[in-house]
Structures are given as C-alpha cells and as structure tokens.
C-alpha positions, 0 to 999 in steps of 0.5 A, a space after each residue: 309534418 310533410 310539406 305539400 309541393 304546390 307548383 306556381 301557376 303563372 300566366 305567361 305573357 302573350 307573344 309580342 306582336 307590336 315592335 317599336 323602332 327603338 326596341 329593335 336597336 337593342 336586339 341581337 343580330 339573329 333576333 333582329 333578322 327574325 323580327 324583320 322577317 316577320 314584319 315583312 310577312 305582316 305577322 308583326 307590326 311596327 309602331 312608329 
C-alpha cells in the first residue's frame, strides 16, 4: 500500500508591526537597523 503524501498546510504569522523596546535589545545590529528605519518611516510602531 503506497502512502499518500499530504503537505502540511500551515498558516504563517502576520508580519510583526509592533515592537517593544525590550525586544529590540536582542536583535542583531543589521536587523536592528532595518527595524529602526521602518519605525522612522512609520511602517512599524513602538510599544513603550
């Protein structure tokens, strides 16, 4: 009997658009620079 291959259908998480100040401390420098640029362009929001 042959197995039928079924792909898992997973719903991806929506992109993160709200950032807490403490979560920015753990980011690598290149990722931090991208997030800060998007915050300055009002694409992301900071939660204090």
